[in-house]
C-alpha positions, 0 to 999 in steps of 0.5 A: 537965530530965531528963524533957525529955531522955528525951522528946526522946531517945524522940522521936528514937528513934521518928523514926529507927525510922520513917525507917529501919525496914522497907523504905525506897525503893530508891536510884534508879540513874541511867542515861545521859541520852537526848540528841540530837546537835548536828549531825544528819543530813538527813531523807532519810538518817534515813528511809532509816536507819530503813527499813534497820533495819525491814527487817533486824528484819522476819523476827523475830516479837518486835522489842523496844526496851529503854528506861531510864526514868531516861534521860528525866529531862526536865521533861516525859516525852517519851512521844509522842516515844519511841513515835514512834521505837519505831514508826519503827524497827519495834519491836512491844514495849517493855521498860522498865527501872526500878531502884527501885520509886519509878519505878512512877510517873506517868512510867511511867503516861504511857509505858503510856498512849501505848503502849496507844494505839499497841497496843504492849505494855510489860514491865518490865525489872528488874536483879536486882542493884538489889534487895537488902537491906543487912545491917550491924551487930548487931540494934540497929544494923540497926534504924536502917539502911535496908532495901531491897526484894528481888525478891519485895517488889517483885513485890507493889508491881508487882502493886498498881501494875498493879491501879491502871492503867486497862484497856487500859493495863496491864503485859504482864509483868515481865522480870528480868535474872539476874545472881548474878555481880554479888554479889561482895564489891566490890559489897557482897553481904556486906550481904545478909541470910542470904547467906553466899556470894560470887561469885568466879572461884575458887569455881566448882564444884558446891556452891561459892559461885557454884553456891549463888548461882545456886540462891538466885537461882533461888529468889528468882525462884520466889517473885517469880513466885508474887507476880506472880500473873497477870503473866508472868515472863521471865528475861533469862539472860546467855549465859555461864551456860549455857556454865558449865553445859556446862563443869561449872563450875555445876550450874544456870543452863542455859536449861532450868533457868530455863525451869522458872520463866519464859520465858527470853530470852538476853542476848548478851555478844559485842561483835562480830557473830560473837561474838553468834552463836557465844556464843549458838548452843549455848544457843539449842538449849536452848529453843523460840522464843528471844528474844535481847537485844542491848545496844548500846555507846555507844562502840567498847570491846571490854570492855563486853559490848555490841555495838560499832559505828562508825556506823548502817550498821555497826550494821544490818550487824551486826544483819542478820548476827545475824538471818540466822544465828540464824533457823535456830537457834530464835531468833524475836525480838530485843530491842535496848537502849537505845533512847536510843542508837539514837535518837542514832545514827539522827540523828547526822550522818556 
Protein backbone atom coordinates (compact mmCIF):
# COMPACT_ATOMS: atom_id res chain seq x y z
CA UNK A 1 0.00 0.00 0.00
CA UNK A 2 2.87 2.32 0.89
CA UNK A 3 4.56 1.63 -2.47
CA UNK A 4 1.31 2.41 -4.31
CA UNK A 5 0.95 5.72 -2.43
CA UNK A 6 4.51 6.72 -3.31
CA UNK A 7 3.95 5.81 -6.96
CA UNK A 8 0.79 7.93 -7.10
CA UNK A 9 2.56 10.89 -5.48
CA UNK A 10 5.51 10.61 -7.85
CA UNK A 11 3.19 10.42 -10.85
CA UNK A 12 1.28 13.48 -9.62
CA UNK A 13 4.55 15.37 -9.18
CA UNK A 14 5.64 14.55 -12.73
CA UNK A 15 2.28 15.67 -14.12
CA UNK A 16 2.38 18.93 -12.18
CA UNK A 17 5.93 19.63 -13.30
CA UNK A 18 5.03 18.87 -16.91
CA UNK A 19 1.96 21.08 -16.74
CA UNK A 20 3.53 24.09 -15.03
CA UNK A 21 7.30 23.90 -15.38
CA UNK A 22 8.95 25.99 -18.09
CA UNK A 23 6.83 28.39 -20.14
CA UNK A 24 3.07 27.89 -20.21
CA UNK A 25 0.83 29.55 -22.73
CA UNK A 26 0.47 33.25 -22.00
CA UNK A 27 -3.12 34.06 -20.94
CA UNK A 28 -5.14 35.55 -23.78
CA UNK A 29 -6.39 39.08 -23.11
CA UNK A 30 -9.77 39.38 -24.80
CA UNK A 31 -10.47 42.70 -26.49
CA UNK A 32 -13.91 44.16 -27.08
CA UNK A 33 -15.64 42.11 -29.74
CA UNK A 34 -16.06 43.67 -33.18
CA UNK A 35 -19.74 44.39 -33.76
CA UNK A 36 -22.05 46.13 -36.23
CA UNK A 37 -24.72 48.67 -35.21
CA UNK A 38 -28.36 47.60 -35.22
CA UNK A 39 -29.45 50.72 -37.11
CA UNK A 40 -27.15 51.29 -40.08
CA UNK A 41 -26.68 54.27 -42.36
CA UNK A 42 -27.58 54.08 -46.04
CA UNK A 43 -25.10 52.89 -48.65
CA UNK A 44 -24.52 56.37 -50.11
CA UNK A 45 -23.74 57.82 -46.68
CA UNK A 46 -21.28 54.98 -45.95
CA UNK A 47 -19.56 55.50 -49.32
CA UNK A 48 -19.30 59.24 -48.68
CA UNK A 49 -17.87 58.71 -45.19
CA UNK A 50 -15.20 56.31 -46.45
CA UNK A 51 -14.19 58.73 -49.21
CA UNK A 52 -13.84 61.55 -46.66
CA UNK A 53 -11.41 59.51 -44.53
CA UNK A 54 -9.39 58.41 -47.58
CA UNK A 55 -9.02 62.06 -48.61
CA UNK A 56 -7.89 63.15 -45.14
CA UNK A 57 -5.30 60.39 -44.79
CA UNK A 58 -4.18 60.54 -48.42
CA UNK A 59 -1.12 62.80 -47.86
CA UNK A 60 0.38 60.29 -45.42
CA UNK A 61 2.85 57.75 -46.81
CA UNK A 62 1.98 55.18 -44.14
CA UNK A 63 -1.73 54.72 -43.42
CA UNK A 64 -2.01 51.94 -40.90
CA UNK A 65 -5.04 50.21 -39.40
CA UNK A 66 -4.65 48.57 -36.00
CA UNK A 67 -6.71 45.47 -35.29
CA UNK A 68 -6.89 43.12 -32.30
CA UNK A 69 -7.08 39.49 -33.33
CA UNK A 70 -9.16 38.56 -30.28
CA UNK A 71 -11.84 41.11 -31.26
CA UNK A 72 -12.83 38.76 -34.07
CA UNK A 73 -13.73 35.78 -31.93
CA UNK A 74 -16.30 34.54 -34.41
CA UNK A 75 -17.03 31.00 -35.55
CA UNK A 76 -15.35 31.88 -38.85
CA UNK A 77 -12.62 34.51 -38.97
CA UNK A 78 -13.83 37.31 -41.31
CA UNK A 79 -10.51 37.95 -43.09
CA UNK A 80 -12.15 38.96 -46.43
CA UNK A 81 -14.45 41.46 -44.66
CA UNK A 82 -11.52 42.95 -42.74
CA UNK A 83 -9.52 43.43 -45.92
CA UNK A 84 -12.51 44.99 -47.68
CA UNK A 85 -12.86 47.55 -44.87
CA UNK A 86 -9.12 48.24 -44.82
CA UNK A 87 -9.07 49.01 -48.54
CA UNK A 88 -12.34 50.95 -48.44
CA UNK A 89 -10.91 53.31 -45.81
CA UNK A 90 -7.65 53.81 -47.69
CA UNK A 91 -5.26 52.01 -45.34
CA UNK A 92 -2.09 50.50 -46.80
CA UNK A 93 -0.70 48.62 -43.79
CA UNK A 94 -2.13 46.48 -40.99
CA UNK A 95 -0.86 46.28 -37.42
CA UNK A 96 -2.31 43.12 -35.89
CA UNK A 97 -2.37 43.00 -32.10
CA UNK A 98 -1.86 39.71 -30.26
CA UNK A 99 -1.72 39.22 -26.49
CA UNK A 100 -0.54 35.60 -26.42
CA UNK A 101 1.69 33.36 -28.50
CA UNK A 102 -1.37 31.11 -28.85
CA UNK A 103 -2.63 33.67 -31.38
CA UNK A 104 0.18 32.70 -33.75
CA UNK A 105 -2.48 30.52 -35.26
CA UNK A 106 -4.60 29.63 -38.26
CA UNK A 107 -6.64 32.80 -37.72
CA UNK A 108 -3.51 34.94 -38.19
CA UNK A 109 -2.53 32.84 -41.21
CA UNK A 110 -5.90 33.60 -42.80
CA UNK A 111 -5.38 37.32 -42.25
CA UNK A 112 -1.88 37.19 -43.75
CA UNK A 113 -3.12 35.26 -46.77
CA UNK A 114 -5.94 37.74 -47.42
CA UNK A 115 -3.58 40.68 -46.93
CA UNK A 116 -1.04 39.18 -49.32
CA UNK A 117 -3.72 38.91 -52.01
CA UNK A 118 -4.51 42.59 -51.47
CA UNK A 119 -0.78 43.48 -51.37
CA UNK A 120 -1.07 44.98 -47.89
CA UNK A 121 1.80 44.29 -45.43
CA UNK A 122 0.98 43.06 -41.93
CA UNK A 123 3.01 43.70 -38.78
CA UNK A 124 2.41 42.13 -35.39
CA UNK A 125 1.60 44.55 -32.57
CA UNK A 126 2.75 43.40 -29.12
CA UNK A 127 2.07 45.01 -25.76
CA UNK A 128 5.09 44.82 -23.47
CA UNK A 129 2.88 44.34 -20.41
CA UNK A 130 1.31 41.15 -21.79
CA UNK A 131 4.56 39.22 -21.71
CA UNK A 132 6.00 38.88 -18.24
CA UNK A 133 6.88 35.89 -16.08
CA UNK A 134 5.21 35.39 -12.75
CA UNK A 135 7.52 34.97 -9.77
CA UNK A 136 6.01 33.86 -6.45
CA UNK A 137 7.11 31.79 -3.50
CA UNK A 138 10.33 29.87 -2.91
CA UNK A 139 12.21 27.75 -5.43
CA UNK A 140 10.11 24.65 -4.75
CA UNK A 141 6.79 26.49 -5.04
CA UNK A 142 7.89 28.28 -8.22
CA UNK A 143 8.60 24.96 -9.92
CA UNK A 144 4.88 24.20 -9.72
CA UNK A 145 3.62 27.61 -10.85
CA UNK A 146 3.13 28.65 -14.47
CA UNK A 147 5.90 30.65 -16.10
CA UNK A 148 4.91 32.86 -19.00
CA UNK A 149 6.99 34.19 -21.87
CA UNK A 150 8.88 37.46 -21.96
CA UNK A 151 9.58 39.42 -25.13
CA UNK A 152 12.81 37.60 -26.14
CA UNK A 153 11.02 34.23 -25.71
CA UNK A 154 8.16 35.46 -27.85
CA UNK A 155 10.55 36.60 -30.57
CA UNK A 156 11.74 33.03 -31.12
CA UNK A 157 8.18 31.76 -31.53
CA UNK A 158 7.35 34.57 -33.96
CA UNK A 159 10.36 33.70 -36.10
CA UNK A 160 9.39 30.01 -36.13
CA UNK A 161 5.81 30.87 -37.05
CA UNK A 162 6.94 33.22 -39.82
CA UNK A 163 9.32 30.63 -41.22
CA UNK A 164 6.42 28.18 -41.58
CA UNK A 165 4.37 30.63 -43.69
CA UNK A 166 4.33 30.45 -47.49
CA UNK A 167 6.43 32.92 -49.46
CA UNK A 168 4.54 36.12 -50.13
CA UNK A 169 2.32 35.78 -47.06
CA UNK A 170 4.83 36.44 -44.29
CA UNK A 171 4.95 39.07 -41.57
CA UNK A 172 6.42 42.45 -42.51
CA UNK A 173 7.70 43.18 -39.01
CA UNK A 174 6.97 43.35 -35.29
CA UNK A 175 5.98 46.40 -33.26
CA UNK A 176 6.20 46.50 -29.46
CA UNK A 177 4.22 48.98 -27.41
CA UNK A 178 6.68 50.43 -24.89
CA UNK A 179 4.93 50.58 -21.51
CA UNK A 180 7.17 50.25 -18.43
CA UNK A 181 4.76 52.67 -16.72
CA UNK A 182 2.37 49.72 -16.36
CA UNK A 183 4.84 47.79 -14.19
CA UNK A 184 3.26 48.94 -10.94
CA UNK A 185 2.59 46.97 -7.79
CA UNK A 186 -1.13 46.96 -8.61
CA UNK A 187 -0.40 45.31 -11.97
CA UNK A 188 1.60 42.48 -10.42
CA UNK A 189 5.05 43.71 -11.44
CA UNK A 190 6.44 42.34 -8.18
CA UNK A 191 5.94 38.87 -9.67
CA UNK A 192 8.51 39.40 -12.43
CA UNK A 193 11.81 37.57 -11.74
CA UNK A 194 14.74 39.84 -11.07
CA UNK A 195 12.58 42.96 -11.10
CA UNK A 196 13.29 44.92 -7.96
CA UNK A 197 11.78 48.17 -9.21
CA UNK A 198 8.17 49.34 -9.35
CA UNK A 199 6.78 52.27 -11.31
CA UNK A 200 5.34 55.03 -9.16
CA UNK A 201 4.62 58.74 -9.38
CA UNK A 202 7.02 59.18 -6.46
CA UNK A 203 10.02 57.41 -8.04
CA UNK A 204 10.93 59.74 -10.90
CA UNK A 205 14.55 60.85 -11.15
CA UNK A 206 17.86 59.61 -12.50
CA UNK A 207 18.67 56.14 -11.18
CA UNK A 208 15.35 55.70 -9.38
CA UNK A 209 12.79 52.97 -10.03
CA UNK A 210 11.09 54.49 -13.08
CA UNK A 211 14.42 55.20 -14.71
CA UNK A 212 15.60 51.65 -14.05
CA UNK A 213 12.41 50.20 -15.50
CA UNK A 214 12.92 52.15 -18.72
CA UNK A 215 16.51 50.91 -18.89
CA UNK A 216 15.47 47.27 -18.30
CA UNK A 217 12.72 47.58 -20.91
CA UNK A 218 15.22 48.85 -23.47
CA UNK A 219 17.50 45.91 -22.70
CA UNK A 220 14.62 43.50 -23.33
CA UNK A 221 13.92 45.16 -26.67
CA UNK A 222 17.57 44.78 -27.68
CA UNK A 223 17.44 41.06 -26.88
CA UNK A 224 14.18 40.72 -28.76
CA UNK A 225 15.59 42.48 -31.81
CA UNK A 226 18.56 40.11 -31.89
CA UNK A 227 16.24 37.07 -31.83
CA UNK A 228 13.90 38.46 -34.50
CA UNK A 229 16.77 38.12 -37.00
CA UNK A 230 15.55 39.54 -40.34
CA UNK A 231 12.17 40.72 -39.05
CA UNK A 232 12.25 44.51 -38.52
CA UNK A 233 11.45 45.76 -35.01
CA UNK A 234 9.45 48.93 -34.40
CA UNK A 235 8.68 50.54 -31.05
CA UNK A 236 5.45 52.34 -30.24
CA UNK A 237 6.53 55.04 -27.79
CA UNK A 238 3.88 56.97 -25.81
CA UNK A 239 4.42 60.71 -26.22
CA UNK A 240 4.80 61.30 -22.47
CA UNK A 241 8.16 59.46 -22.29
CA UNK A 242 10.08 62.04 -24.37
CA UNK A 243 8.33 64.74 -22.32
CA UNK A 244 9.55 63.17 -19.06
CA UNK A 245 13.11 63.05 -20.47
CA UNK A 246 12.94 66.74 -21.39
CA UNK A 247 11.66 67.54 -17.91
CA UNK A 248 14.56 65.65 -16.31
CA UNK A 249 12.31 63.01 -14.73
CA UNK A 250 13.95 60.22 -16.77
CA UNK A 251 17.46 59.88 -18.16
CA UNK A 252 16.33 57.61 -21.02
CA UNK A 253 13.15 57.19 -23.04
CA UNK A 254 13.46 59.80 -25.77
CA UNK A 255 12.78 59.16 -29.44
CA UNK A 256 16.54 59.20 -30.08
CA UNK A 257 17.16 56.63 -27.33
CA UNK A 258 14.63 54.15 -28.71
CA UNK A 259 15.62 54.84 -32.33
CA UNK A 260 18.98 53.25 -31.53
CA UNK A 261 17.08 49.96 -31.12
CA UNK A 262 14.37 50.10 -33.78
CA UNK A 263 12.07 52.33 -35.76
CA UNK A 264 10.08 54.59 -33.42
CA UNK A 265 6.37 55.30 -33.80
CA UNK A 266 4.87 57.93 -31.52
CA UNK A 267 1.69 57.04 -29.64
CA UNK A 268 -0.46 60.16 -29.18
CA UNK A 269 -2.09 60.29 -25.76
CA UNK A 270 -4.37 63.28 -26.30
CA UNK A 271 -8.13 62.89 -26.43
CA UNK A 272 -8.75 66.15 -28.29
CA UNK A 273 -7.40 67.21 -31.72
CA UNK A 274 -5.34 70.07 -30.27
CA UNK A 275 -3.81 67.76 -27.66
CA UNK A 276 -2.79 65.24 -30.32
CA UNK A 277 -0.69 67.95 -31.94
CA UNK A 278 0.70 69.81 -28.92
CA UNK A 279 1.71 66.71 -26.96
CA UNK A 280 3.56 65.15 -29.89
CA UNK A 281 5.12 68.26 -31.46
CA UNK A 282 8.42 68.28 -29.55
CA UNK A 283 8.94 64.52 -29.85
CA UNK A 284 8.28 64.65 -33.60
CA UNK A 285 11.33 66.87 -34.01
CA UNK A 286 13.60 64.20 -32.50
CA UNK A 287 13.12 61.70 -35.33
CA UNK A 288 12.82 61.44 -39.09
CA UNK A 289 9.70 60.47 -41.02
CA UNK A 290 7.80 59.80 -37.81
CA UNK A 291 4.65 57.71 -37.75
CA UNK A 292 1.94 58.68 -35.27
CA UNK A 293 -0.33 56.15 -33.56
CA UNK A 294 -3.81 57.46 -32.73
CA UNK A 295 -6.06 55.29 -30.54
CA UNK A 296 -9.75 56.06 -31.05
CA UNK A 297 -11.99 55.93 -27.99
CA UNK A 298 -15.18 53.94 -28.10
CA UNK A 299 -16.89 56.70 -26.13
CA UNK A 300 -16.46 60.38 -25.26
CA UNK A 301 -14.44 59.92 -22.07
CA UNK A 302 -11.77 62.54 -21.43
CA UNK A 303 -9.67 60.16 -19.31
CA UNK A 304 -8.95 57.33 -21.72
CA UNK A 305 -5.85 58.65 -23.50
CA UNK A 306 -7.60 58.06 -26.81
CA UNK A 307 -9.18 60.39 -29.33
CA UNK A 308 -12.80 60.95 -28.39
CA UNK A 309 -15.42 61.72 -31.02
CA UNK A 310 -19.14 62.36 -31.31
CA UNK A 311 -19.65 60.83 -34.73
CA UNK A 312 -17.88 59.98 -37.99
CA UNK A 313 -17.72 63.57 -39.22
CA UNK A 314 -16.21 64.70 -35.91
CA UNK A 315 -13.55 61.97 -36.19
CA UNK A 316 -12.64 62.93 -39.77
CA UNK A 317 -12.33 66.61 -38.81
CA UNK A 318 -10.02 65.73 -35.91
CA UNK A 319 -7.81 63.51 -38.06
CA UNK A 320 -7.71 66.15 -40.79
CA UNK A 321 -6.55 68.73 -38.27
CA UNK A 322 -3.81 66.39 -37.05
CA UNK A 323 -2.58 65.50 -40.55
CA UNK A 324 -2.48 69.13 -41.71
CA UNK A 325 -0.71 70.25 -38.52
CA UNK A 326 1.95 67.54 -38.36
CA UNK A 327 2.94 67.09 -42.01
CA UNK A 328 5.37 69.97 -41.50
CA UNK A 329 6.62 68.44 -38.23
CA UNK A 330 8.37 65.40 -39.67
CA UNK A 331 5.27 63.16 -39.61
CA UNK A 332 4.92 60.88 -42.63
CA UNK A 333 2.38 58.37 -41.42
CA UNK A 334 -0.50 57.62 -39.10
CA UNK A 335 -1.86 54.42 -37.56
CA UNK A 336 -5.42 54.41 -36.30
CA UNK A 337 -6.78 51.75 -33.99
CA UNK A 338 -8.90 49.79 -33.45
CA UNK A 339 -10.32 49.08 -36.89
CA UNK A 340 -13.37 47.50 -35.26
CA UNK A 341 -14.33 50.89 -33.79
CA UNK A 342 -13.90 52.60 -37.16
CA UNK A 343 -16.04 49.92 -38.81
CA UNK A 344 -18.82 50.43 -36.28
CA UNK A 345 -18.75 54.22 -36.70
CA UNK A 346 -18.70 53.93 -40.48
CA UNK A 347 -21.97 51.98 -40.46
CA UNK A 348 -23.61 53.80 -37.58
CA UNK A 349 -26.77 55.73 -38.33
CA UNK A 350 -26.69 59.42 -37.34
